[in-house]
C-alpha positions in Angstrom: -16.7 30.3 11.6 -13.7 28.8 9.8 -13.8 28.4 6.1 -13.7 24.9 4.6 -10.4 23.9 3.1 -10.0 20.8 1.0 -7.5 18.2 2.3 -4.2 18.1 0.6 -2.9 14.7 -0.5 0.0 13.6 1.6 3.1 12.1 0.1 5.1 9.3 1.7 8.7 10.3 2.4 11.6 8.1 1.2 13.3 7.5 4.5 16.3 5.7 2.9 17.4 9.0 1.4 17.2 11.0 4.7 20.1 11.3 7.1 19.6 9.5 10.3 21.2 10.3 13.6 21.8 8.2 16.7 22.5 9.6 20.1 25.2 7.7 22.1 26.0 7.9 25.7 29.5 6.7 26.6 30.5 5.8 30.1 34.1 5.2 31.1 34.3 3.2 34.3 37.1 4.0 36.8 37.8 0.2 37.2 38.4 0.0 33.4 40.9 2.8 33.6 42.7 1.2 36.6 42.8 -2.3 35.0 44.5 -1.0 31.8 46.7 1.6 33.6 45.3 4.3 31.2 45.5 8.0 31.9 42.2 9.9 31.5 43.2 11.0 28.0 44.3 7.5 26.9 41.1 6.0 28.1 39.0 8.6 26.3 41.0 8.1 23.1 40.5 4.3 23.3 36.7 4.7 23.7 36.5 7.2 20.9 38.5 4.9 18.6 36.0 2.1 19.4 33.1 4.4 18.5 34.8 5.4 15.2 35.4 1.8 14.3 31.8 0.9 15.0 30.7 3.9 12.8 33.0 2.7 10.0 31.7 -0.8 10.2 28.0 0.4 10.2 28.7 2.5 7.2 30.0 -0.5 5.3 27.0 -2.6 6.3 24.4 0.0 5.3 
């Protein structure tokens, strides 16, 4: 038989002080690369720059 243990009082966490993460899937379409005459490296750099700008803007908002 298991011994009785009194319940501990739970404390609410302050979620505003915790680091939050978002996973992002990025898809580079072949038609996009052809339309803009980008190399694979150029198209990757363009998409990464767009993500970095969105990250910068979201940091300013929050």
